[in-house]
Wavefront OBJ file of the C-alpha trace (Angstrom):
o trace
v 30.304 10.299 3.278
v 29.988 7.202 1.081
v 33.300 6.062 -0.294
v 33.348 5.788 -4.070
v 35.100 2.458 -3.629
v 31.671 1.050 -2.810
v 30.655 1.406 -6.444
v 33.283 -1.103 -7.528
v 32.744 -3.475 -4.619
v 31.788 -7.123 -5.132
v 28.135 -8.144 -4.961
v 28.358 -8.437 -1.175
v 28.693 -4.668 -0.764
v 26.442 -3.766 -3.685
v 23.522 -5.641 -2.131
v 23.239 -3.390 0.934
v 19.948 -1.585 1.501
v 19.464 1.069 2.729
v 22.656 2.663 1.485
v 25.120 3.095 4.391
v 26.724 6.420 5.255
v 30.245 5.184 4.604
v 31.918 2.087 3.171
v 35.717 1.964 3.057
v 37.203 -1.018 1.217
v 40.296 -2.912 2.214
v 42.289 -5.729 0.651
v 41.219 -9.356 0.766
v 38.086 -11.066 2.067
v 36.731 -13.452 4.686
v 34.636 -16.529 3.927
v 31.613 -17.376 6.065
v 30.411 -20.940 5.645
v 27.809 -23.205 7.208
v 28.489 -23.696 10.901
v 30.372 -20.425 11.393
v 30.235 -19.236 14.996
v 28.637 -16.065 16.370
v 29.463 -14.513 19.737
v 27.798 -11.527 21.382
v 27.948 -9.366 24.471
v 24.755 -9.778 26.571
v 22.852 -6.755 25.257
v 23.537 -7.845 21.663
v 22.493 -11.474 22.111
v 18.992 -10.997 20.697
v 20.324 -9.035 17.720
v 22.731 -11.874 17.007
v 19.881 -14.398 17.125
v 17.814 -12.300 14.752
v 20.753 -12.163 12.338
v 21.216 -15.937 12.569
v 17.529 -16.451 11.723
v 17.666 -14.114 8.714
v 20.815 -15.740 7.337
v 19.246 -19.184 7.707
v 16.236 -18.012 5.696
v 17.874 -15.867 3.022
v 21.112 -17.812 2.495
v 20.450 -21.274 3.874
v 23.478 -21.129 6.194
v 23.213 -22.277 9.788
v 25.357 -20.107 12.038
v 26.030 -21.277 15.619
v 25.973 -19.152 18.753
v 29.219 -19.516 20.672
v 30.398 -18.496 24.121
v 33.928 -18.011 22.810
v 35.140 -15.536 20.231
v 33.096 -16.171 17.107
v 33.849 -15.764 13.466
v 31.202 -13.049 13.706
v 31.429 -11.019 16.925
v 29.058 -8.466 18.439
v 31.043 -6.107 20.682
v 30.241 -2.904 22.533
v 32.121 0.224 21.464
v 31.495 3.345 23.576
v 33.060 5.573 20.915
v 30.109 4.999 18.570
v 27.563 7.716 19.238
v 23.954 7.907 18.131
v 21.020 5.850 19.341
v 20.980 3.672 16.193
v 24.562 3.992 14.955
v 26.785 1.002 14.321
v 30.007 -0.100 12.659
v 30.649 -3.336 10.781
v 34.340 -4.169 10.457
v 35.156 -6.994 8.057
v 38.701 -8.315 8.213
v 40.356 -11.468 6.903
v 39.823 -12.998 10.340
v 36.113 -12.358 10.686
v 33.315 -9.812 11.048
v 32.769 -7.507 14.020
v 29.515 -5.679 14.716
v 30.196 -2.685 16.951
v 27.588 -0.478 18.617
v 26.775 1.272 21.869
v 23.004 0.620 21.926
v 20.673 -2.317 21.431
v 19.161 -0.630 18.365
v 22.632 -0.134 16.908
v 23.370 -3.839 17.296
v 20.127 -4.717 15.482
v 20.990 -2.414 12.591
v 24.460 -3.854 12.338
v 23.042 -7.380 12.472
v 20.787 -6.648 9.498
v 23.709 -5.260 7.511
v 25.690 -8.445 8.146
v 22.666 -10.536 7.116
v 22.657 -8.675 3.795
v 26.421 -9.106 3.367
v 25.886 -12.845 3.836
v 23.126 -13.067 1.196
v 24.503 -11.096 -1.766
v 23.105 -13.469 -4.407
v 20.834 -16.487 -4.858
v 23.453 -19.177 -4.156
v 21.538 -20.788 -1.304
v 23.590 -22.887 1.079
v 26.958 -21.931 -0.366
v 29.727 -20.138 1.568
v 29.928 -16.358 1.171
v 33.091 -14.407 0.430
v 32.740 -11.020 2.127
v 35.279 -8.388 1.067
v 37.306 -6.597 3.714
v 35.623 -3.291 4.488
v 34.537 -0.966 7.259
v 30.965 0.329 7.307
v 30.093 3.286 9.523
v 26.425 3.999 9.552
v 23.573 5.878 11.223
v 20.119 6.964 10.019
v 19.111 10.325 8.618
v 15.689 10.231 10.336
v 14.525 8.626 13.579
v 11.029 7.671 12.324
v 11.157 5.173 9.463
v 7.791 3.575 9.332
v 4.902 1.655 7.892
v 1.252 1.883 8.862
v -0.833 -1.293 8.731
v -4.643 -1.166 8.866
v -6.138 -4.303 10.464
v -9.364 -2.404 11.250
v -10.920 -2.732 7.767
v -9.657 -6.264 7.152
v -8.288 -8.057 10.176
v -4.693 -9.251 9.907
v -3.845 -12.241 12.134
v -1.042 -11.758 14.632
v 1.420 -14.144 12.879
v 1.143 -11.955 9.788
v 2.031 -8.843 11.793
v 5.126 -10.606 13.137
v 6.166 -11.557 9.596
v 5.889 -7.926 8.512
v 7.937 -6.828 11.532
v 10.674 -9.303 10.550
v 10.904 -7.926 7.035
v 10.726 -4.308 8.164
v 13.736 -4.971 10.367
v 15.585 -6.432 7.376
v 15.831 -2.921 5.874
v 16.035 -0.978 9.153
v 12.463 0.318 9.209
v 11.829 0.930 12.890
v 8.219 2.087 13.421
v 5.043 0.044 12.903
v 1.922 2.175 13.210
v -1.168 0.007 13.857
v -4.530 1.525 12.913
v -6.502 -0.424 15.523
v -9.982 1.113 15.347
v -12.302 2.341 12.632
v -15.920 2.172 11.502
v -15.424 -1.437 10.422
v -13.877 -2.862 13.575
v -12.348 -2.278 17.003
v -9.255 -4.489 17.313
v -7.772 -3.550 20.717
v -9.043 -5.399 23.786
v -10.169 -2.913 26.466
v -10.882 -4.824 29.661
v -13.088 -2.079 31.134
v -15.213 -2.049 27.977
v -15.502 -5.670 26.771
v -18.257 -4.950 24.220
v -15.722 -3.053 22.109
v -14.361 -6.410 20.968
v -17.331 -8.658 21.745
v -19.525 -6.586 19.416
v -17.343 -3.934 17.793
v -14.748 -6.303 16.358
v -17.191 -8.115 14.063
v -19.253 -7.117 11.054
v -21.275 -8.708 8.285
v -19.952 -8.618 4.723
v -21.616 -6.179 2.325
v -24.145 -7.540 -0.142
v -23.254 -8.283 -3.747
v -26.799 -9.468 -4.418
v -28.368 -12.797 -3.644
v -29.178 -13.882 -0.084
v -28.116 -11.456 2.629
v -24.727 -12.425 4.131
v -25.005 -13.977 7.591
v -21.387 -14.824 8.420
v -19.349 -12.459 10.565
v -15.868 -11.275 9.656
v -13.371 -9.604 11.924
v -11.267 -10.342 14.976
v -9.256 -8.557 17.635
v -5.974 -8.698 19.494
v -5.837 -9.446 23.195
v -3.619 -7.284 25.331
v -1.333 -10.230 25.976
v -0.979 -10.844 22.233
v -0.089 -7.200 21.680
v 2.416 -7.201 24.555
v 4.076 -10.196 22.927
v 4.139 -8.343 19.592
v 5.693 -5.291 21.267
v 8.415 -7.497 22.748
v 8.962 -9.348 19.469
v 9.226 -6.085 17.549
v 11.479 -4.526 20.167
v 14.001 -7.328 19.740
v 14.112 -6.373 16.067
v 14.469 -2.637 16.638
v 10.837 -1.863 15.785
v 8.559 0.303 17.951
v 4.787 -0.174 17.777
v 2.677 3.001 17.647
v -1.015 2.235 18.335
v -3.841 4.300 16.888
v -7.346 4.716 18.288
v -9.196 6.933 15.822
v -11.485 9.670 17.143
v -13.741 11.607 17.028
v -14.683 10.245 13.579
v -14.499 6.715 12.168
v -16.395 5.700 15.313
v -19.175 3.402 14.038
v -17.758 0.268 15.698
v -17.433 2.166 19.002
v -21.013 3.477 18.865
v -22.303 0.042 17.843
v -20.776 -1.414 21.000
v -21.673 1.479 23.340
v -24.442 3.722 21.899
v -24.195 6.034 24.901
v -20.743 7.045 23.659
v -22.262 8.286 20.401
v -24.371 11.343 19.696
v -27.870 10.177 18.759
v -28.325 7.228 21.110
v -28.936 4.768 18.253
v -26.982 1.551 17.734
v -25.744 1.259 14.147
v -24.344 -2.031 12.899
v -20.565 -2.186 12.747
v -19.700 -0.586 9.430
v -19.232 -2.637 6.292
v -18.874 0.320 3.928
v -15.641 2.056 2.963
v -15.292 5.810 3.101
v -16.558 8.257 5.705
v -19.458 7.309 7.977
v -21.296 10.046 9.929
v -20.846 8.553 13.411
v -18.853 10.634 15.888
v -17.614 10.072 19.393
v -19.432 11.958 22.168
v -17.190 14.771 23.500
v -19.079 15.127 26.780
v -17.732 14.211 30.228
v -18.613 10.528 29.858
v -16.809 10.341 26.528
v -13.721 12.147 27.791
v -13.555 9.792 30.771
v -13.948 6.788 28.445
v -11.014 7.833 26.263
v -8.777 8.385 29.279
v -9.616 4.882 30.527
v -8.805 3.466 27.094
v -5.528 5.394 27.116
v -4.696 3.903 30.513
v -4.911 0.402 29.053
v -3.297 1.389 25.768
v -0.247 2.913 27.449
v 0.037 -0.145 29.690
v 0.390 -2.366 26.610
v 2.437 -0.082 24.360
v 5.498 1.432 26.081
v 6.577 3.651 23.172
v 6.570 7.430 23.311
v 3.759 8.085 20.827
v 0.040 7.299 20.945
v -1.904 8.102 17.767
v -5.438 9.446 18.206
v -6.441 9.852 14.566
v -8.513 13.006 14.166
v -9.044 12.503 10.426
v -12.161 12.719 8.273
v -14.513 13.594 11.122
v -17.586 15.071 9.441
v -19.113 17.338 12.071
v -22.773 16.938 11.046
v -23.788 14.943 14.135
v -22.183 17.509 16.442
v -23.857 20.313 14.501
v -27.277 18.672 14.943
v -26.871 17.877 18.648
v -28.237 20.477 21.112
v -26.094 18.932 23.855
v -22.866 19.259 21.859
v -23.779 22.779 20.757
v -24.349 23.717 24.397
v -20.943 22.274 25.267
v -19.274 24.367 22.547
v -20.956 27.486 23.930
v -20.115 26.652 27.558
v -16.442 26.168 26.664
v -16.377 29.468 24.787
v -15.303 27.763 21.568
v -15.812 29.064 18.065
v -17.131 25.936 16.351
v -16.934 22.155 15.996
v -13.346 22.237 14.740
v -12.373 24.107 17.879
v -14.181 21.449 19.921
v -12.064 18.760 18.283
v -8.958 20.809 19.064
v -10.112 21.161 22.692
v -10.545 17.367 22.896
v -7.117 16.718 21.435
v -5.664 19.114 24.001
v -7.363 17.209 26.833
v -5.962 13.908 25.685
v -2.545 15.341 24.842
v -2.224 16.737 28.346
v -3.355 13.420 29.820
v -0.774 11.502 27.797
v 1.876 14.042 28.728
v 1.114 13.393 32.407
v 1.933 9.739 31.722
v 5.202 10.556 29.960
v 3.759 10.002 26.487
v 3.083 12.162 23.446
v 0.010 12.481 21.256
v 0.244 12.357 17.484
v -2.630 12.709 15.016
v -3.455 13.146 11.349
v -3.098 16.681 10.019
v -6.806 17.499 10.512
v -5.962 18.149 14.164
v -4.493 21.437 12.913
v -8.023 22.635 12.162
v -9.333 24.756 15.004
v -5.840 25.307 16.400
v -3.133 22.809 17.276
v -2.652 22.046 20.979
v 0.874 22.528 22.253
v 1.162 18.864 23.237
v 0.412 17.418 19.785
v 2.573 16.153 16.941
v 1.277 15.880 13.387
v 1.297 13.128 10.778
v 0.780 14.899 7.462
v -1.195 12.865 4.906
v -3.007 15.509 2.834
v 0.195 16.577 1.130
v 2.961 18.448 2.977
v 1.077 21.593 4.023
v 0.138 20.189 7.416
v 3.734 19.235 8.167
v 5.042 22.622 7.095
v 2.474 24.506 9.188
v 3.012 22.329 12.249
v 6.827 22.366 12.103
v 6.843 26.124 11.686
v 4.706 26.341 14.824
v 7.260 24.240 16.695
v 5.557 20.827 16.539
v 7.192 17.557 15.550
v 5.929 16.035 12.310
v 5.977 12.784 10.360
v 5.618 12.971 6.582
v 3.088 10.558 5.126
v 1.577 12.311 2.082
v -0.865 10.279 0.018
v 1.225 11.089 -3.035
v 3.417 9.063 -3.084
v 3.437 7.325 0.329
v 0.005 5.689 0.334
v 1.114 2.158 -0.415
v -2.439 0.879 -0.922
v -2.214 2.593 -4.305
v -1.420 0.353 -7.267
v 2.159 0.184 -8.467
v 1.491 0.085 -12.206
v -1.267 -0.273 -14.782
v -0.432 -3.920 -15.397
v -3.351 -6.385 -15.237
v -1.507 -8.312 -12.520
v -2.012 -5.513 -9.975
v -4.092 -6.578 -6.967
v -6.945 -4.424 -5.568
v -6.206 -0.973 -4.182
v -6.588 2.693 -4.953
v -6.294 2.887 -8.734
v -3.701 5.668 -8.690
v -0.172 4.619 -9.607
v 2.495 5.159 -6.978
v 5.487 3.409 -8.483
v 8.668 2.229 -6.833
v 10.472 5.138 -8.520
v 7.825 7.608 -7.302
v 8.380 6.562 -3.691
v 12.162 6.603 -4.092
v 12.081 10.120 -5.561
v 10.278 11.554 -2.543
v 12.280 13.459 0.063
v 10.802 13.694 3.574
v 12.177 17.191 4.202
v 9.637 19.660 2.744
v 11.055 22.798 1.154
v 8.749 24.970 3.267
v 10.455 24.012 6.532
v 13.482 26.261 7.211
v 16.760 24.839 8.478
v 16.171 26.017 12.048
v 12.910 24.007 12.124
v 14.217 20.913 10.326
v 14.763 19.082 13.618
v 10.971 18.898 13.983
v 10.809 16.449 11.059
v 10.914 13.055 12.747
v 10.838 11.131 9.483
v 8.326 9.468 7.184
v 6.154 6.409 6.803
v 4.160 4.594 4.129
v 0.500 3.852 4.836
v -1.222 0.637 3.778
v -4.983 1.074 4.152
v -6.863 -2.193 3.790
v -10.359 -1.435 2.456
v -9.562 -3.378 -0.717
v -6.694 -5.519 0.609
v -8.490 -8.584 1.893
v -5.735 -11.157 2.278
v -2.313 -11.014 3.958
v -0.721 -11.699 0.573
v -2.370 -8.594 -0.905
v -1.085 -6.476 1.989
v 2.419 -7.819 1.394
v 2.141 -7.200 -2.359
v 1.480 -3.516 -1.668
v 4.274 -3.179 0.909
v 7.096 -4.954 -0.880
v 9.311 -3.804 -2.540
v 8.218 -0.173 -1.977
v 9.161 -0.563 1.708
v 12.760 -0.639 0.515
v 12.340 2.800 -1.059
v 10.897 4.163 2.186
v 13.798 2.623 4.082
v 16.375 4.320 1.879
v 14.746 7.777 1.721
v 14.492 7.848 5.522
v 17.900 6.317 6.301
v 20.364 7.383 3.621
v 21.751 10.808 2.782
v 19.702 12.543 0.099
v 22.717 13.484 -2.033
v 23.936 9.877 -2.147
v 20.681 8.378 -3.419
v 20.493 7.316 -7.050
v 17.681 5.327 -8.664
v 19.977 3.449 -11.038
v 22.126 2.338 -8.118
v 19.055 1.506 -6.051
v 17.383 -0.808 -8.564
v 19.859 -3.738 -8.442
v 19.962 -3.503 -4.656
v 16.174 -3.442 -4.293
v 15.903 -6.385 -6.678
v 18.265 -8.355 -4.455
v 16.258 -7.371 -1.377
v 13.034 -8.370 -3.134
v 14.566 -11.805 -3.694
v 15.320 -12.048 0.035
v 11.741 -11.123 0.881
v 10.450 -13.704 -1.583
v 12.706 -16.339 -0.050
v 11.253 -15.412 3.332
v 7.779 -16.226 1.996
v 6.480 -12.728 1.336
v 4.342 -11.882 -1.695
v 6.501 -9.290 -3.463
v 5.250 -7.202 -6.395
v 7.383 -7.299 -9.533
v 5.469 -4.424 -11.146
v 8.509 -2.156 -11.581
v 10.482 -4.842 -13.414
v 7.753 -6.601 -15.418
v 7.503 -6.299 -19.191
v 4.538 -4.333 -20.507
v 3.315 -4.484 -24.099
v 1.941 -1.648 -26.238
v 0.457 -1.761 -29.727
v 1.288 1.605 -31.379
v -1.648 3.071 -33.263
v -4.937 1.212 -33.028
v -5.519 -2.499 -32.989
v -7.827 -2.001 -35.951
v -4.870 -0.662 -37.940
v -2.898 -3.790 -37.056
v -5.757 -6.079 -38.075
v -6.243 -4.310 -41.403
v -2.520 -4.392 -42.184
v -2.185 -7.969 -40.920
v 0.923 -6.793 -39.130
v 1.061 -6.144 -35.398
v 3.560 -3.506 -34.219
v 4.550 -4.182 -30.624
v 6.738 -2.284 -28.175
v 8.126 -3.837 -25.001
v 9.146 -1.855 -21.924
v 9.535 -2.019 -18.164
v 8.539 0.668 -15.706
v 11.977 0.845 -14.066
v 14.009 0.443 -17.252
v 16.229 -2.039 -15.433
v 17.736 -5.081 -17.106
v 17.731 -6.347 -20.686
v 14.365 -7.397 -22.094
v 14.524 -10.768 -23.810
v 11.679 -12.457 -25.633
v 10.531 -15.503 -27.562
v 7.847 -16.071 -30.198
v 7.789 -19.891 -30.219
v 5.891 -20.379 -26.964
v 8.979 -21.125 -24.857
v 9.872 -19.200 -21.721
v 12.589 -16.602 -22.342
v 16.005 -17.096 -20.791
v 19.112 -14.968 -20.425
v 20.165 -16.297 -23.843
v 16.944 -15.416 -25.662
v 16.803 -12.659 -28.241
v 17.305 -9.181 -26.756
v 14.643 -6.602 -27.499
v 16.183 -3.655 -29.350
v 13.387 -1.992 -31.336
v 9.622 -2.293 -31.868
v 8.552 -5.626 -33.304
v 6.423 -6.206 -36.404
v 4.580 -9.499 -36.126
v 2.158 -11.573 -38.147
v -1.068 -12.016 -36.155
v -1.135 -15.315 -34.295
v 2.232 -15.077 -32.549
v 2.411 -15.184 -28.758
v 5.279 -13.042 -27.454
v 6.724 -14.059 -24.080
v 9.145 -11.657 -22.400
v 11.075 -10.852 -19.247
v 13.968 -8.576 -18.316
v 17.251 -10.069 -17.105
v 19.925 -8.459 -14.933
v 23.693 -8.545 -15.437
v 23.894 -11.888 -13.630
v 21.425 -13.408 -16.089
v 18.597 -13.588 -13.551
v 15.026 -12.721 -14.489
v 13.863 -9.566 -12.720
v 10.161 -10.458 -12.898
v 7.778 -13.201 -13.913
v 7.382 -13.822 -17.638
v 4.571 -11.808 -19.270
v 2.737 -12.843 -22.460
v 1.084 -10.962 -25.312
v -1.167 -12.764 -27.788
v -1.263 -11.196 -31.263
v -4.031 -13.445 -32.628
v -6.946 -11.663 -34.274
v -9.335 -12.801 -31.555
v -7.028 -11.510 -28.810
v -6.574 -8.160 -30.564
v -10.363 -7.767 -30.662
v -10.655 -8.436 -26.919
v -10.449 -5.792 -24.205
v -10.212 -6.798 -20.579
v -11.353 -4.599 -17.694
v -7.906 -3.034 -17.405
v -7.891 -2.151 -21.129
v -11.075 -0.082 -20.917
v -11.095 3.678 -20.492
v -13.346 5.769 -18.243
v -16.126 7.858 -19.752
v -15.949 11.651 -19.902
v -12.416 11.748 -18.500
v -13.511 10.703 -15.019
v -10.932 8.233 -13.690
v -11.392 4.696 -12.499
v -10.342 5.693 -8.992
v -10.508 2.241 -7.457
v -9.454 -1.311 -8.221
v -11.758 -3.521 -6.181
v -12.046 -7.249 -5.534
v -14.969 -9.193 -6.935
v -15.947 -10.203 -3.400
v -15.276 -7.635 -0.636
v -14.216 -10.224 1.963
v -12.906 -13.070 -0.191
v -10.547 -15.296 1.858
v -8.336 -15.931 -1.173
v -7.035 -13.611 -3.881
v -9.990 -12.541 -5.991
v -10.219 -11.038 -9.492
v -9.856 -7.250 -9.384
v -11.793 -4.670 -11.408
v -11.318 -0.966 -12.072
v -14.312 1.087 -10.962
v -15.515 4.683 -10.930
v -17.829 5.085 -7.941
v -19.606 8.106 -9.381
v -20.249 7.072 -12.982
v -20.503 3.408 -13.959
v -19.514 3.845 -17.580
v -16.592 2.390 -19.537
v -15.189 2.844 -23.061
v -13.763 0.271 -25.460
v -11.382 2.673 -27.282
v -11.109 2.637 -31.065
v -13.214 -0.441 -31.736
v -12.675 -1.518 -35.387
v -16.318 -1.429 -36.473
v -15.497 -2.137 -40.102
v -14.053 -5.489 -38.986
v -16.253 -6.482 -36.053
v -19.806 -7.648 -36.594
v -20.872 -8.611 -33.068
v -19.860 -8.237 -29.455
v -20.128 -10.067 -26.151
v -19.933 -8.101 -22.914
v -19.004 -9.918 -19.717
v -20.374 -8.047 -16.703
v -19.620 -8.459 -13.003
v -21.800 -7.209 -10.156
v -19.940 -5.601 -7.252
v -20.927 -4.519 -3.761
v -22.143 -0.946 -3.396
v -20.544 -0.450 0.018
v -19.220 3.099 0.075
v -20.071 5.807 2.581
v -19.449 8.897 0.478
v -20.243 11.534 3.084
v -20.668 14.952 1.523
v -19.685 13.516 -1.878
v -22.939 11.545 -2.080
v -24.426 14.197 -4.373
v -21.710 13.540 -6.963
v -23.180 10.144 -7.836
v -24.435 10.105 -11.429
v -27.912 8.565 -11.509
v -29.461 7.558 -14.813
v -33.150 7.110 -15.483
v -33.890 3.381 -15.561
v -36.640 2.127 -17.871
v -36.773 -1.358 -16.372
v -36.949 -2.450 -12.696
v -33.183 -2.935 -12.191
v -31.820 -0.730 -14.931
v -30.063 -1.558 -18.151
v -26.723 -1.965 -19.825
v -26.638 0.579 -22.655
v -24.190 -0.049 -25.491
v -23.484 3.091 -27.506
v -21.243 4.309 -30.321
v -19.875 7.806 -30.687
v -20.067 8.571 -26.980
v -16.631 10.189 -26.768
v -17.316 12.392 -29.789
v -20.690 13.387 -28.325
v -19.158 14.325 -24.986
v -16.477 16.411 -26.686
v -19.108 18.134 -28.835
v -21.242 18.918 -25.788
v -18.210 20.410 -24.056
v -17.601 22.522 -27.149
v -21.127 23.944 -26.906
v -23.321 21.574 -28.933
v -26.045 20.362 -26.515
v -27.724 18.308 -29.260
v -24.797 15.913 -29.686
v -25.773 12.410 -28.600
v -24.237 8.957 -28.896
v -25.926 6.271 -31.000
v -27.514 3.412 -29.052
v -26.840 -0.003 -30.580
v -27.932 -2.246 -27.708
v -30.040 -2.130 -24.552
v -30.033 -5.070 -22.132
v -32.266 -5.110 -19.027
v -30.326 -6.089 -15.908
v -31.785 -8.944 -13.843
v -32.853 -8.826 -10.224
v -29.559 -8.966 -8.246
v -31.315 -10.927 -5.515
v -31.553 -13.988 -7.750
v -29.156 -13.476 -10.685
v -25.586 -14.827 -10.818
v -22.774 -12.381 -10.097
v -21.238 -12.761 -13.561
v -23.398 -12.073 -16.626
v -22.885 -11.983 -20.413
v -24.731 -10.005 -23.079
v -24.349 -10.406 -26.848
v -25.355 -8.037 -29.641
v -24.678 -7.200 -33.273
v -22.801 -4.195 -34.615
v -23.896 -1.979 -37.494
v -21.660 -1.847 -40.529
v -19.472 1.224 -40.087
v -16.128 2.507 -41.310
v -12.930 2.708 -39.297
v -12.463 2.850 -35.549
v -14.952 4.270 -33.085
v -15.275 4.210 -29.324
v -17.914 1.924 -27.833
v -19.446 2.945 -24.488
v -21.006 0.687 -21.882
v -23.267 2.534 -19.467
v -25.164 0.982 -16.533
v -28.409 2.619 -15.407
v -29.051 0.455 -12.341
v -30.672 2.262 -9.375
v -28.326 3.606 -6.719
v -29.974 1.199 -4.273
v -28.711 -1.807 -6.258
v -25.119 -3.094 -6.367
v -22.569 -1.681 -8.780
v -21.866 -3.203 -12.176
v -18.699 -3.032 -14.212
v -17.505 -4.501 -17.484
v -15.133 -7.408 -16.980
v -14.390 -7.983 -20.679
v -15.568 -7.097 -24.155
v -15.050 -9.610 -26.958
v -15.617 -8.453 -30.530
v -16.147 -11.053 -33.257
v -15.211 -10.503 -36.873
v -17.961 -9.801 -39.362
v -18.800 -12.871 -41.419
l 1 2 3 4 5 6 7 8 9 10 11 12 13 14 15 16 17 18 19 20 21 22 23 24 25 26 27 28 29 30 31 32 33 34 35 36 37 38 39 40 41 42 43 44 45 46 47 48 49 50 51 52 53 54 55 56 57 58 59 60 61 62 63 64 65 66 67 68 69 70 71 72 73 74 75 76 77 78 79 80 81 82 83 84 85 86 87 88 89 90 91 92 93 94 95 96 97 98 99 100 101 102 103 104 105 106 107 108 109 110 111 112 113 114 115 116 117 118 119 120 121 122 123 124 125 126 127 128 129 130 131 132 133 134 135 136 137 138 139 140 141 142 143 144 145 146 147 148 149 150 151 152 153 154 155 156 157 158 159 160 161 162 163 164 165 166 167 168 169 170 171 172 173 174 175 176 177 178 179 180 181 182 183 184 185 186 187 188 189 190 191 192 193 194 195 196 197 198 199 200 201 202 203 204 205 206 207 208 209 210 211 212 213 214 215 216 217 218 219 220 221 222 223 224 225 226 227 228 229 230 231 232 233 234 235 236 237 238 239 240 241 242 243 244 245 246 247 248 249 250 251 252 253 254 255 256 257 258 259 260 261 262 263 264 265 266 267 268 269 270 271 272 273 274 275 276 277 278 279 280 281 282 283 284 285 286 287 288 289 290 291 292 293 294 295 296 297 298 299 300 301 302 303 304 305 306 307 308 309 310 311 312 313 314 315 316 317 318 319 320 321 322 323 324 325 326 327 328 329 330 331 332 333 334 335 336 337 338 339 340 341 342 343 344 345 346 347 348 349 350 351 352 353 354 355 356 357 358 359 360 361 362 363 364 365 366 367 368 369 370 371 372 373 374 375 376 377 378 379 380 381 382 383 384 385 386 387 388 389 390 391 392 393 394 395 396 397 398 399 400 401 402 403 404 405 406 407 408 409 410 411 412 413 414 415 416 417 418 419 420 421 422 423 424 425 426 427 428 429 430 431 432 433 434 435 436 437 438 439 440 441 442 443 444 445 446 447 448 449 450 451 452 453 454 455 456 457 458 459 460 461 462 463 464 465 466 467 468 469 470 471 472 473 474 475 476 477 478 479 480 481 482 483 484 485 486 487 488 489 490 491 492 493 494 495 496 497 498 499 500 501 502 503 504 505 506 507 508 509 510 511 512 513 514 515 516 517 518 519 520 521 522 523 524 525 526 527 528 529 530 531 532 533 534 535 536 537 538 539 540 541 542 543 544 545 546 547 548 549 550 551 552 553 554 555 556 557 558 559 560 561 562 563 564 565 566 567 568 569 570 571 572 573 574 575 576 577 578 579 580 581 582 583 584 585 586 587 588 589 590 591 592 593 594 595 596 597 598 599 600 601 602 603 604 605 606 607 608 609 610 611 612 613 614 615 616 617 618 619 620 621 622 623 624 625 626 627 628 629 630 631 632 633 634 635 636 637 638 639 640 641 642 643 644 645 646 647 648 649 650 651 652 653 654 655 656 657 658 659 660 661 662 663 664 665 666 667 668 669 670 671 672 673 674 675 676 677 678 679 680 681 682 683 684 685 686 687 688 689 690 691 692 693 694 695 696 697 698 699 700 701 702 703 704 705 706 707 708 709 710 711 712 713 714 715 716 717 718 719 720 721 722 723 724 725 726 727 728 729 730 731 732 733 734 735 736 737 738 739 740 741 742 743 744 745 746 747 748 749 750 751 752 753 754 755 756 757 758 759 760 761
């Protein structure tokens, strides 16, 4: 168990993440300075080099490999059991890393790297207290999933992620290598998979049709090099080829492997396309040949074959597939998918490998050879484990890391559902429905980073870090020793290391957010602006200024809600006990013009339907693009509590977005409005929320009041950003303003980027 002496340890021990099993303090310390020597037994040499590289980056110290006994020594100890267990023994004479496996040496190396970078004093010697750390993980599978299929991620970026996974002892990188939008794995027997299937055209946002191609693929040699690179850092690569659904890129390259014989373009829509893999003899043979090459490149135990979101419509409409179902004596299409999975599971088993798939492979019966990755909650994991199958927990709530981390305007694109750092940390990967005698079937957990809306490597990193630290701790450390308050200073230190290593790390949990209690109209009428300041994590002391200067650790501490005269700009950040800012400074402008302005993130959805997505302005922008909240099914937004007694006019800034979603069976949920001009209109209305509530209460005659109608231009020739200005009727008090687009479903989406009200003259 963890010694309580750890809680009083110097910063060196308090900066460890994930939390070790046991830390026992001794008396004294050892100092490690620039030029300190490192020695290692042969099978620990690579781990020692990895540690040296991390210390150079995170601390600025250059350690030297030595053939003699080093100040830091990696030594084999046969008494340490467990495939990833290690011991770090710090004495006044030096530091010893003890293990009995290569993986154990890597884990110990990363602990020493953290001990040598306890603070931000780059280049300075480190005093490490005497202690003994005995450590081993709770779960064997501690992972991340990266999706280079939707937006290709260059190989150097994958290596950078591997490096920073290793820093916190994450040991499994799941690569989603194929999908509708691209096939990324080179298959030498089927070259068109990457010649054709790895490239797509961007979706249209209006204007001339895009002609450039986006995409890319990894050669087998590049992937072998990645496997070796990751292996040296204790990380196993699990490849995924998704089937039978998400197969548009496959069918585009080889139509004969599809169902209808047509050749669709490689997909450039997000969601669920209808294209399925052909389950006939030719298709089964194709997959086995792909598996031959896949297993030759990836030596790990598990091969992921997807199985998710396969709409069975094409199989249902194919006489050939229906005949196959009948000939096999199967019940239906779900049973056919199960039969396929069984074929491939048995084939992988004959090669000494194991099949794993998303929890849909449970439908129709789970083959004995399969393991399950549960993403639709925990039910799939519970069912599979209770049937004797191994499982990995990856529920969308809270482990889908493509979800935003807060409601701050600085969030990058992603699913617009908050999965905070605290949410991830609170999750336990051992579902209550799995009894103790089946608990050994839980391999561990992983966070998934789908990339539909994550265009750049920096955006992928922003979603991973620092939540990867929470995944590391919930999969490594004992559940009863975890504590959010103890985790926050350690994750902040690790976030600083990641930033030093060049990663784009979100500060959402630590950033100051501002709230105006009541309505902004109330503040304008009173000529006093009440303002509350808070952080999501509640960590650190919030300090602020009102004179335009950046806050420091000596600035005024926030203690209670502020009352400000309009015109003041409040700048704020939280500071830790060492006086270091925990996040970038955030600003709030209390001027009358700013209080009358609502950005996209300040708007509310109509009729209670959420803005489910936060999308980039350009779907394939090479640099970070502005992001906008969007409801795919109803393009309507509300300016809440607009002060219509104060405002006399409005300007609406509108942005046109790509309509590139394959909604599958949800297509019918799209709300289509009758357009009275060729490309629809922007309707500006008052009283929309009250009308909706009245209609729900049984008054079908309740209607909002239209105050402006603006025809939308032809998207083929109009700019992507538009502005519309109108006047407001004289009214009393605050009322919601609604902005509804009636553009045809064949045109791109529109959303409101900003609404600026102007005071009545």
